[in-house]
C-alpha positions as MATLAB code, in Angstrom:
seq = 'MYRQHHAFVWRNARRLGAPDDAVDDATHEVFLVVARRLDEFEGRADLRTWLFAITLHVVRALRRKEWTYTRRLQRYADLKRVELQPDPQHDAVAAQVLRQMLGRLDEKRCTVFVLSELEGMTTQEIARELGLRPGTVDSRLRAARLELRSMIERDARNRRSAAP';
ca = [
     135.723  103.903  126.292;
     133.358  106.817  126.281;
     135.504  108.690  123.742;
     136.029  105.768  121.731;
     132.875  104.164  121.242;
     130.543  106.885  121.628;
     129.788  107.691  117.859;
     129.532  103.953  117.430;
     126.740  103.722  120.332;
     125.269  107.031  118.993;
     124.755  106.120  115.630;
     123.053  102.813  116.532;
     120.675  104.148  119.093;
     119.247  106.402  116.468;
     119.181  103.462  113.857;
     117.720  101.368  116.207;
     114.790  103.902  116.674;
     115.735  106.101  119.643;
     113.273  108.998  119.375;
     115.112  111.935  117.735;
     114.936  114.224  120.763;
     116.193  111.379  123.065;
     119.170  110.083  120.975;
     121.971  111.714  123.158;
     120.162  110.278  126.434;
     119.888  107.144  125.157;
     123.812  107.217  124.073;
     124.458  108.526  127.813;
     122.250  105.713  129.353;
     124.010  103.149  127.356;
     127.437  104.107  129.147;
     125.811  104.471  132.439;
     124.450  100.576  131.995;
     128.213   99.871  130.947;
     129.557  101.669  133.985;
     127.470   99.688  136.564;
     127.930   96.304  134.421;
     131.566   96.771  133.491;
     132.692   93.930  136.005;
     130.122   91.256  134.114;
     131.725   91.794  130.919;
     133.830   88.522  130.289;
     135.333   89.448  126.921;
     133.541   86.422  125.433;
     132.252   88.668  122.579;
     133.721   92.153  121.471;
     133.194   95.026  123.334;
     131.427   96.331  120.515;
     128.964   93.828  119.971;
     128.242   93.976  123.979;
     127.570   97.788  123.469;
     125.272   97.055  120.599;
     123.458   94.702  122.653;
     123.167   97.265  125.547;
     122.013   99.979  122.978;
     119.307   97.733  121.494;
     117.954   97.255  125.164;
     118.280  100.871  125.954;
     116.657  102.185  123.162;
     113.629   99.353  123.373;
     112.787  100.832  126.677;
     112.841  104.328  125.257;
     110.572  103.353  122.488;
     108.135  101.668  124.780;
     107.929  104.855  126.977;
     107.596  106.819  123.643;
     104.778  104.311  122.485;
     103.055  104.969  125.562;
     103.328  108.730  125.275;
     102.332  108.774  121.763;
      99.088  106.507  122.375;
      98.207  108.832  125.384;
      98.502  112.114  123.469;
      96.613  110.654  120.426;
      93.732  109.435  122.677;
      93.636  113.286  124.126;
      93.855  114.496  120.744;
      91.050  112.401  119.489;
      89.014  113.553  122.642;
      89.692  117.184  121.905;
      89.155  116.553  118.067;
      92.368  117.528  117.112;
      94.438  116.359  114.485;
      98.143  115.716  114.895;
     100.102  116.961  111.788;
     103.644  116.324  111.712;
     105.755  118.405  109.333;
     109.142  117.147  109.161;
     111.671  117.178  106.060;
     111.613  114.361  103.647;
     114.940  112.784  104.461;
     113.883  112.890  108.231;
     110.781  111.468  107.478;
     112.593  108.500  105.660;
     114.845  108.217  108.443;
     112.218  107.913  111.017;
     110.511  105.276  108.591;
     113.310  103.251  108.403;
     114.053  103.175  112.379;
     110.258  102.359  112.670;
     110.434   99.235  110.207;
     113.633   97.976  111.895;
     111.837   98.113  115.245;
     109.359   95.907  113.587;
     111.922   93.277  112.787;
     112.858   90.645  115.246;
     116.134   91.218  116.937;
     118.257   88.997  115.624;
     117.359   89.858  112.011;
     117.497   93.634  113.149;
     121.047   93.267  114.620;
     122.432   91.695  111.353;
     120.881   93.911  109.214;
     122.120   97.300  111.024;
     125.511   95.726  111.275;
     125.847   94.745  107.889;
     124.105   97.518  105.997;
     124.272  100.584  108.243;
     127.692   99.556  110.025;
     129.395   98.045  106.807;
     130.513   94.921  108.640;
     131.070   91.776  106.353;
     129.466   88.614  106.762;
     132.771   87.118  108.640;
     133.005   89.775  110.684;
     129.371   89.791  112.177;
     129.622   86.069  112.207;
     132.816   86.614  114.783;
     131.339   89.312  116.726;
     128.150   87.506  117.316;
     129.495   83.879  117.542;
     127.506   82.737  114.600;
     128.064   80.772  111.560;
     128.343   82.709  108.198;
     125.634   80.941  106.482;
     123.402   82.001  109.349;
     124.218   85.653  109.175;
     123.377   85.440  105.333;
     120.264   83.651  106.006;
     119.163   86.696  108.861;
     120.284   89.394  106.314;
     118.543   87.868  103.379;
     115.111   87.580  105.686;
     115.711   90.854  107.001;
     116.133   92.311  103.471;
     112.895   90.535  102.293;
     110.768   91.546  105.649;
     111.511   95.071  104.863;
     110.720   95.175  101.036;
     107.337   93.680  102.140;
     107.009   96.473  104.611;
     107.774   98.944  101.980;
     105.698   97.459   99.660;
     102.568   97.133  101.691;
     103.008  100.923  102.914;
     102.720  101.807   99.061;
      99.776   99.823   98.431;
      98.331  101.401  101.624;
      99.064  104.912  100.637;
      97.697  103.906   96.999;
      94.432  102.955   98.236;
      94.082  105.711  100.694;
      94.702  108.378   97.931;
      91.564  109.991   96.368;
];
């Protein structure tokens, strides 16, 4: 199972916002959870859907830890009057921004968006995997796209207003 689904879990851990330096750890954590809970898997959903749900929960826990750490670090930097200046490549920044935006979507919309736009699954496949009607999948996908577009536009406005 690990060999067969490792790439799927790794990709989605990254896409769902696992910190770059923790994607491998998140992936391994998912398979540790799977090992502990495999007897609970009833086969009502596809194995990949189950893995995706576990990945989502693991990544959320990691992101909460990262958020807490970042907040503490920022408070320390403020205390020491040090500015933290990230210096990543453009593509890495874009990927990180996307992961952050996906993290702000509600779970249902995020799941459908990731499966459709990033995993390339069709509406019918997603509906079957998640036990939803195709119309529900389309509705959630449309809402996710609109919400992401709104986030991007808001970010652009904020950058323009902050520019000298």
